[in-house]
N, C-alpha and C positions, 0 to 999 in steps of 0.2 A: 371910904369903903370900909365895913365893919368886917373885921376877920372872925367875928365870934362865929361858933358853928350854929348851923340852923337848927331851929327848934319845931318841935312838932305840936300844934294845937289839940285840944281836946276832942274835936270834931273830926281829926283826920284818922284814917284807919292805919294801924300798925302793919307793916308787911308781914305774910304769912310766909316764911322761907319754904315752907313745904306745901303751898299751894301751887299749882301749874302756872307756869307763867302765861300770860293772855296771847302773847305772840311768840312766834317760834324764833331762836336765835341761831346765830350763824355757829362755826367750831370755834373759833376763837374767842369769840364772845362768850360762848357757853364757858372756856376755860376761866375766862378773866373773871365772870360772875361767881363761879364756884370758887375760887381761889379767894375771890374777895368777902365772901359771906353773902351775897346778895341774893342766892338762891342755891336749892340744894340738888344732889343727882336724883332723890326720890322725886321731887318737883318736876325736873325737866323729863325722866324717863316716864312720868305718870302723864305728862302732857303729850307725849311723843306716842304713847300708845293709844291716846284717848282721840288723836288726830289721825292716826291710821284705822284705827276703828270707825270713825266718823266717815272717811274717806273710802275704804275700801269697796263699798258700792259703786262709787262712780268711778274713781282712778284705778284700783284694783293693783296695787303698787307691790303689794308683798304676797309671797306663796306661804310662809311660814313665821308664825310669831312664838317669841319665847318670855310670854309677858310675866309669868308667875318669876322665873328665872332672873331676868333682867331687873324687877325690882327688888328681890332679894340682894344682886350682887351690887345695886344703886345704894341701898341701904348700908351696905360695906363701905362702898366709895365714901359716903357721907361721914362715917367714923372713921375712916383714915384723913380724911381731908381736914375732919375736927381736930384730929392728933398733929397735924401740921405737916402730914405727907403731901408732896407735889409730884405729880406726872404730867407728861405732855396732855393727856387727854382724859386723865382720874375724873370719873363720873360723868363722862359725857355720852349720850346716846348716840349710836351710831348703826347701819345697814351693811350687810354685805350681798352680794349678787349669787342665787342659789345655783353656781358652780363651783361654789367654796365651801370647804368642810368644815362643819364647826360639831364639836363633839355632841352626841346626843341627839342630832338633827338629820336627817335624810338629805342628801343631796341630788334633786330629780334633775337639774340644768334642763329647767322648760319640757320634761318628758313626763307622761304618764305612768301609772305602773307603781308596784310596790318596792321600797330599795330600803335595806335596813339604814337604821341611823349611823353615821360615823363615829368611830371609835375614839377620832383623836382629832383636835383643831389641825387646820392647814398650818403652815409658817404665818402666812399673812393674819390669820386671826388669832394665833399665838401672839404674836407681835402687837395685835391691837388690845387684847388683853393686857399684854406687859406693859403698854401704856395708860393702861388705866380705864379705857372705852368700856362701854357698856351695849353689847350687841343684842339690839331689841327683836331683829327676825332677819329673815333672808328675803331678796327681792325677786321680782321676775324676770326670768327671760325666756326666750324664744328657743324652740327646739336645738338644743347642743349649739345654741349663739350663732346660728346660721343665716339670720335675716336682719335687715336694718329697719324692723319693727316688733314690739314684743307682744304677741299673741300666740296662744296655741289649743289645742283641743283639750289638753289637761288643766288651764287654768282660766280660760277666757280672753280676754284682752285687757291690756293696760292702756290705759288714756293720757293724753297730754293735758297736765294742770291748764297749761294757759287756753286750750280749748279742747274739750273733751270728746269733739268728735273726731280729733285727730290722734296719730300715734305719739309717743315721746321719741321714736325711733328704738333702736337695737342694736346688739343684744341687749345690753345693759339698761333696758328701758325702765324698768322696775325701780332701779337704783336711781336713775333721773329723775322719774318721776316723783320719787318720794323726797327727793331733795328739794327739786322745783316747787313742790307744793308745802315746802315747810315741814313736812313730817319728821325729818331727822335732819341734822345739822349738815353732814355728809355721809356719804357712802362708798363702799367700794363697787367697782365695775371689773370687768374685763375687755381686752379690747385685742382682736385680731387685724382685722380689715376696716375698723372703724367702729368697733363696739361700745367704747367710751365715748369717741370723739362725735359720733352722729347724734347719739341722744343728748350730749352737751350741747351742741348746736341748736338743735331741733327744742330744748326746753330753755335755753338762755344760762346755760352754766358755763363752768371751767371746768373741761376734762382733761386729763394727761394720760397718755400713753408714754409710759419710761421705756428706757432700753431694757432688753433682757437681763433679769438678775437683779435689776432694781427694788423689785418687789418678789418676793420669792413665789413661785407656784407650787412648790412641795405641797402635797405627796406626789406631784407631777415632775418627771424631771425636766419634761421640754413639751410645754402645751402647744399642741397643735402644730408640731414639727419646725417649734420656734416661731409661730406667728404670734401668738397669744399671750400675752402678760397683764399682770394685774395693775391697775390705776383707779385714782380719785374721781371722785364726781362731788364738786364742790359749788357753793353760790359766790364765792368770791378767789381772788387767786391766793390771797393770805391762807382762806381757810384748806384750797386746794394743797398748798404746798405744807401746812401743818400737817395734814393726813400723810401726805406722801413721807414725810421726814418719821412719821410715828410707826410707818409699818415698813419702811424701807430694812433691808439687809436680806443675807443669804442665809440658807437653811446647810448646815454642814454637808449635806448631799448635793446642793446643787453645782450644776455646770458653769453657769456664768456668773461672775463676780466683779461688776463693774466697781471703779472706785467710788467710796461715799462722796456724795455732796450733801451742802446745807442748803436745800431746796428754800426754806424760810428766809434765808438769808440773802437767798438769790432775787426772791420775792420782793424784797425791801431795796434792792439795788437798782437805781437807775440805768436802764438798758443802752442809754446812748442812742446814736443815729441807727438804725437797723437796716439791713439789706433785704428787701421783700421781693418775690417773686410771684406776678399774677399768673396762673398757669390756668388754660380753660379745657386744655387737652386732658383728661384722665388717665391713669395706667392701664386700666382695664374696662372696657364696658363690652358685655356681650349684646347688647341692644342697639347700640349706636345712637343712644337718646341724649340729646344736646341739653344744655343748662334751659331750664324755663326762663324767659324774657325777664319776668320779676326775679328770679335770683341772679340773673346775671346785670341786670339794674342795681341790686342791692350789693352785690361783690364789687361791682365798679365804685358805689359810691363809699365804700369801706376802704378800697383802694386809694380815691382821691382824699379823704379825708387824713387818710396815714402821711400821703405826700405831703398835705398841708402843714402837718405836723412836724416835717423834717425829714420823714424817712425816706430813704431810697427805695422807691417803688419803680421795677418795670415789670413790661409783659414777657413771657418767658414760654418757651416750648421743648420742656424738657425732654431728652430722649431715656425713656424708663427701660428699654431694653426686654429682660424677661422677666420683668417683675410680675405683669399680669399672667402669664403662662406659669411661672412658677409657682403662682398662688393658688392655683385650682388642685394641682395633686396634692399640695401640703395639706390644704383645708380638709380634701376627702380623706386623706389618710386619718387626720386626725378625728374626723368624725369615726373611723372605724376604731382606732385605738379609745 
C-alpha cells in the first residue's frame, strides 16, 4: 500500500473552511475539527445560527439570539486558533438556558414582561467564555422552571425534534431541543427535580445533574434552596463530560466546593460491573399515577439488557423518607426568591 499523500484531481472542489458544515458536529468533534484546521469558528457559528433560524418556527428552542456578537467572537476565535492558541472549547458554538445571566441580555426564565439586561455574566457563562466557547443564544424554559414541559404564554411551546407534536420535556426543554436537533453541539441546562434529566430522556441525550457546587450557580448563592444546579446536555457521553469539565468550578462566594474531578477521564474509563437498582416507586407523586405499560416494558427491556452485559441488576423499593415532602417547601420558597 502506498504511503504517498492523497492528491486532489482538478475536478474535485477545494473545501472552503468558511463554508458552513453541511451536517452538525458534536462538541468534541467540533474542537478537533477546529484544532486540525478542517473548519473555522465562523463556519460553525454561521451554520448554527442558520439552523436555529430555519427551525425556530417549528421547534421554537430559543428565546434570545446574539447573532452579531457571536459572529464577532467567532472571528476572534479563528484569529486565536490561527495563532496556535488552544482552549477546551475555543471557537465552538454553545447555548445556555434562559435562567442563566449573559451580560447584555435579559434573563426572563420563561416569564413575560420587561427585564433589564444582566450587567455581568454568571460564573458558569464566565467559565464557558474562558474555555473559548461562543454563546449563540439563550434557550427556552417554562416559567421559573416548574414543569416537565417547555411552554408558556411568553414564548409559546418548544417542540421535540423527534416528534414535533410532543414536548421535549422541561424545564430545560429549549436546551434539549437545540442539542437533539443539532442546532448546537451542546448546551447548559439546570436541574432541581429532573429539569435536565427529563429532557435528556425525552430527546435521547446525555444529561447530567452534578452535585451542588460542581458548576457554580453564582450570582445566586443557593438556587431553589439547594435543589437546583446547572448541568450539561449533549449527544454523547464524551461531549457531556467535556462541557462539564469546561464549566466546572466555584465562584469565590460559593457555599459548596466539592473536590475537583476529571469527567472526561472518567468517561473514558471502563466502569466495570455496576450495581443497578430497578425501582418502580417514585419518591413523590401527587396523583398516584403508575408508569404506562409501554414505559414499564421499555424499562424492563433495558434492565434485562444491562443484566445480559454482566451488570448486577436488582429490583428495589427504596425508602425515600421525607424527600418528597421536603421538596415542596424548598421549591415554593425558590419561586418566591
